[in-house]
N, CA, C and O of each residue as an XYZ file, in Angstrom:
316
protein
N     -12.696    -10.042    -15.229
C     -11.942    -10.013    -16.532
C     -11.487    -11.452    -16.819
O     -11.696    -12.368    -16.024
N     -10.852    -11.607    -17.996
C     -10.545    -12.890    -18.556
C      -9.558    -13.637    -17.656
O      -9.778    -14.791    -17.289
N      -8.411    -12.916    -17.292
C      -7.464    -13.534    -16.436
C      -8.034    -14.116    -15.139
O      -7.757    -15.253    -14.757
N      -8.846    -13.275    -14.482
C      -9.285    -13.789    -13.213
C     -10.305    -14.977    -13.342
O     -10.425    -15.818    -12.452
N     -11.010    -14.993    -14.472
C     -11.994    -16.064    -14.815
C     -11.253    -17.335    -15.079
O     -11.652    -18.398    -14.605
N     -10.141    -17.249    -15.855
C      -9.295    -18.445    -16.133
C      -8.747    -18.979    -14.852
O      -8.835    -20.188    -14.637
N      -8.219    -18.225    -14.030
C      -7.639    -18.658    -12.811
C      -8.622    -19.303    -11.810
O      -8.338    -20.295    -11.139
N      -9.754    -18.679    -11.769
C     -10.935    -19.220    -10.982
C     -11.359    -20.513    -11.544
O     -11.510    -21.471    -10.786
N     -11.575    -20.626    -12.886
C     -12.068    -21.852    -13.437
C     -11.095    -22.966    -13.470
O     -11.460    -24.120    -13.246
N      -9.833    -22.652    -13.749
C      -8.818    -23.747    -13.877
C      -8.191    -24.187    -12.528
O      -7.859    -25.348    -12.287
N      -8.056    -23.097    -11.635
C      -7.228    -23.402    -10.371
C      -8.065    -23.193     -9.127
O      -7.561    -23.344     -8.014
N      -9.356    -22.842     -9.292
C     -10.196    -22.608     -8.134
C      -9.587    -21.548     -7.177
O      -9.680    -21.708     -5.960
N      -8.999    -20.527     -7.681
C      -8.369    -19.454     -6.905
C      -9.055    -18.168     -7.318
O      -9.082    -17.848     -8.506
N      -9.568    -17.476     -6.445
C     -10.298    -16.189     -6.713
C      -9.415    -15.029     -6.388
O      -8.951    -14.879     -5.258
N      -9.173    -14.183     -7.406
C      -8.421    -12.852     -7.262
C      -9.393    -11.725     -7.177
O     -10.475    -11.774     -7.762
N      -9.036    -10.765     -6.491
C      -9.811     -9.589     -6.397
C      -9.654     -8.728     -7.652
O      -8.620     -8.776     -8.318
N     -10.711     -7.922     -7.977
C     -10.624     -6.958     -9.057
C      -9.737     -5.706     -8.602
O      -9.724     -5.301     -7.439
N      -9.043     -5.171     -9.580
C      -8.218     -4.037     -9.298
C      -9.157     -2.808     -8.985
O     -10.359     -2.829     -9.251
N      -8.569     -1.820     -8.446
C      -9.269     -0.670     -7.980
C      -8.764      0.545     -8.738
O      -7.629      0.616     -9.211
N      -9.677      1.485     -8.820
C      -9.256      2.823     -9.383
C      -9.032      2.779    -10.888
O      -9.541      1.907    -11.592
N      -8.228      3.780    -11.371
C      -8.042      3.986    -12.792
C      -7.385      2.803    -13.540
O      -7.540      2.655    -14.752
N      -6.648      1.969    -12.782
C      -6.040      0.792    -13.425
C      -6.695     -0.533    -13.089
O      -6.070     -1.594    -13.098
N      -8.072     -0.418    -12.770
C      -8.719     -1.679    -12.402
C      -8.785     -2.732    -13.448
O      -8.932     -3.923    -13.173
N      -8.669     -2.248    -14.700
C      -8.678     -3.268    -15.809
C      -7.353     -3.857    -16.027
O      -7.212     -4.806    -16.798
N      -6.317     -3.303    -15.343
C      -4.893     -3.828    -15.593
C      -4.247     -4.546    -14.337
O      -3.160     -5.118    -14.426
N      -4.901     -4.489    -13.284
C      -4.286     -5.158    -12.053
C      -5.321     -5.989    -11.367
O      -6.522     -5.878    -11.615
N      -4.835     -6.800    -10.523
C      -5.753     -7.649     -9.656
C      -5.149     -7.590     -8.298
O      -4.012     -7.163     -8.095
N      -5.993     -8.058     -7.325
C      -5.585     -8.050     -5.850
C      -5.521     -9.470     -5.381
O      -6.352    -10.291     -5.768
N      -4.586     -9.766     -4.584
C      -4.429    -10.999     -3.848
C      -4.746    -10.749     -2.410
O      -4.103     -9.916     -1.770
N      -5.751    -11.467     -1.864
C      -6.190    -11.305     -0.449
C      -6.268    -12.743      0.167
O      -6.115    -13.768     -0.498
N      -6.516    -12.707      1.472
C      -6.587    -14.003      2.159
C      -7.333    -13.812      3.460
O      -7.445    -12.716      4.008
N      -7.817    -14.903      3.908
C      -8.562    -14.912      5.206
C      -7.843    -15.915      6.028
O      -7.612    -17.035      5.572
N      -7.453    -15.536      7.310
C      -6.859    -16.521      8.262
C      -5.360    -16.536      8.016
O      -4.774    -15.570      7.529
N      -4.722    -17.743      8.395
C      -3.298    -17.817      8.344
C      -2.727    -17.856      6.933
O      -3.248    -18.551      6.060
N      -1.706    -17.142      6.730
C      -0.908    -17.085      5.296
C       0.531    -17.194      5.684
O       1.128    -16.324      6.319
N       1.076    -18.371      5.243
C       2.464    -18.655      5.387
C       3.189    -18.771      4.158
O       2.599    -18.569      3.097
N       4.548    -19.110      4.184
C       5.375    -19.077      3.000
C       4.860    -19.969      1.970
O       4.859    -19.640      0.784
N       4.373    -21.218      2.435
C       3.895    -22.247      1.427
C       2.609    -21.755      0.762
O       2.419    -21.982     -0.433
N       1.716    -21.083      1.508
C       0.522    -20.537      0.946
C       0.875    -19.481     -0.108
O       0.295    -19.438     -1.193
N       1.832    -18.643      0.245
C       2.263    -17.657     -0.694
C       2.859    -18.258     -2.031
O       2.614    -17.735     -3.118
N       3.638    -19.361     -1.902
C       4.155    -20.011     -3.157
C       3.028    -20.567     -3.964
O       3.019    -20.442     -5.189
N       2.067    -21.185     -3.304
C       0.895    -21.739     -4.017
C       0.140    -20.658     -4.772
O      -0.285    -20.798     -5.919
N       0.011    -19.556     -4.018
C      -0.654    -18.399     -4.712
C       0.039    -17.883     -5.974
O      -0.559    -17.653     -7.025
N       1.349    -17.722     -5.778
C       2.214    -17.219     -6.881
C       2.222    -18.125     -8.054
O       2.190    -17.708     -9.212
N       2.269    -19.504     -7.688
C       2.202    -20.506     -8.776
C       0.858    -20.376     -9.524
O       0.836    -20.395    -10.755
N      -0.169    -20.253     -8.845
C      -1.498    -20.095     -9.456
C      -1.561    -18.843    -10.435
O      -2.108    -18.916    -11.535
N      -0.994    -17.760     -9.978
C      -1.049    -16.602    -10.792
C      -0.166    -16.839    -11.997
O      -0.634    -16.573    -13.104
N       1.101    -17.326    -11.891
C       1.917    -17.676    -13.064
C       1.299    -18.620    -13.996
O       1.354    -18.423    -15.210
N       0.687    -19.679    -13.464
C      -0.050    -20.655    -14.389
C      -1.142    -20.007    -15.042
O      -1.344    -20.184    -16.244
N      -1.864    -19.267    -14.334
C      -3.002    -18.525    -14.854
C      -2.673    -17.553    -15.927
O      -3.372    -17.470    -16.937
N      -1.571    -16.778    -15.721
C      -1.112    -15.862    -16.814
C      -0.888    -16.647    -18.066
O      -1.432    -16.329    -19.124
N      -0.013    -17.769    -17.936
C       0.243    -18.611    -19.089
C      -1.000    -19.243    -19.783
O      -1.078    -19.276    -21.011
N      -1.925    -19.723    -19.005
C      -3.200    -20.240    -19.493
C      -4.076    -19.271    -20.246
O      -4.785    -19.614    -21.192
N      -3.989    -18.024    -19.769
C      -4.829    -16.998    -20.363
C      -4.183    -16.322    -21.550
O      -4.813    -15.504    -22.221
N      -2.844    -16.678    -21.836
C      -2.053    -16.140    -22.876
C      -1.709    -14.689    -22.617
O      -1.739    -13.881    -23.546
N      -1.394    -14.346    -21.425
C      -1.099    -12.950    -20.979
C       0.445    -12.890    -21.112
O       1.136    -13.667    -20.452
N       0.992    -11.994    -21.943
C       2.429    -11.899    -22.027
C       3.006    -11.445    -20.646
O       2.603    -10.424    -20.089
N       3.960    -12.251    -20.131
C       4.692    -11.969    -18.824
C       5.966    -12.600    -18.840
O       6.271    -13.425    -19.700
N       6.768    -12.220    -17.866
C       8.075    -12.921    -17.627
C       7.841    -13.883    -16.540
O       7.295    -13.505    -15.503
N       8.212    -15.082    -16.702
C       8.094    -16.043    -15.613
C       9.222    -15.923    -14.749
O      10.162    -15.195    -15.070
N       9.218    -16.625    -13.592
C      10.297    -16.542    -12.598
C       9.968    -15.973    -11.260
O      10.754    -16.004    -10.313
N       8.724    -15.429    -11.218
C       8.291    -14.768     -9.865
C       8.251    -15.855     -8.807
O       8.701    -15.628     -7.683
N       7.767    -16.938     -9.106
C       7.651    -18.017     -8.027
C       8.985    -18.413     -7.699
O       9.243    -18.549     -6.503
N       9.952    -18.638     -8.616
C      11.276    -19.136     -8.313
C      11.998    -18.060     -7.492
O      12.668    -18.421     -6.524
N      11.911    -16.831     -7.797
C      12.477    -15.757     -7.080
C      11.962    -15.683     -5.636
O      12.752    -15.419     -4.730
N      10.686    -15.905     -5.398
C      10.064    -15.914     -4.112
C      10.644    -17.068     -3.358
O      11.065    -16.892     -2.215
N      10.688    -18.242     -3.939
C      11.150    -19.445     -3.302
C      12.555    -19.230     -2.816
O      12.839    -19.477     -1.644
N      13.460    -18.771     -3.684
C      14.838    -18.502     -3.291
C      14.917    -17.510     -2.108
O      15.721    -17.683     -1.192
N      14.049    -16.452     -2.152
C      14.086    -15.547     -1.059
C      13.612    -16.237      0.296
O      14.212    -16.082      1.360
N      12.561    -16.952      0.151
C      11.905    -17.465      1.353
C      12.732    -18.584      2.007
O      12.634    -18.813      3.213
N      13.522    -19.257      1.221
C      14.388    -20.320      1.670
C      15.643    -19.852      2.472
O      16.298    -20.626      3.169
N      15.913    -18.598      2.329
C      16.941    -17.960      3.202
C      16.323    -17.491      4.585
O      16.472    -16.350      5.021
N      15.640    -18.454      5.204
C      14.930    -18.176      6.378
C      15.804    -17.578      7.557
O      15.396    -16.650      8.255
N      17.036    -18.181      7.724
C      17.850    -17.526      8.842
C      18.117    -16.109      8.634
O      18.147    -15.333      9.589
N      18.320    -15.718      7.390
C      18.573    -14.327      7.083
C      17.364    -13.440      7.335
O      17.519    -12.231      7.509
N      16.188    -13.998      7.358
C      14.979    -13.289      7.517
C      14.480    -13.318      9.007
O      13.510    -12.642      9.349
N      15.062    -13.995      9.749
C      14.686    -14.131     11.167
C      14.397    -12.817     11.734
O      15.212    -11.902     11.613
N      13.271    -12.664     12.354
C      12.875    -11.342     13.026
C      12.337    -10.299     12.190
O      12.088     -9.179     12.636
N      12.130    -10.669     10.861
C      11.527     -9.552      9.907
C      10.049     -9.781      9.954
O       9.292     -9.061      9.304
């Protein structure tokens, strides 16, 4: 779809196609190997930038919310 193509072309990040009845409305994020907090932030940034570049209406702030959550590391210990 158009969003996944924009993200791949502009940011070299490949998103998976959605599955089932909503396959045209969703995408999947997958990874191979190690995936840490910084990798997650980069992925979320790519998605937010891609949504904006593709002209998809959305609320920004997902990356910021994730960063705020992830920086509370002591509270997350053992999770």
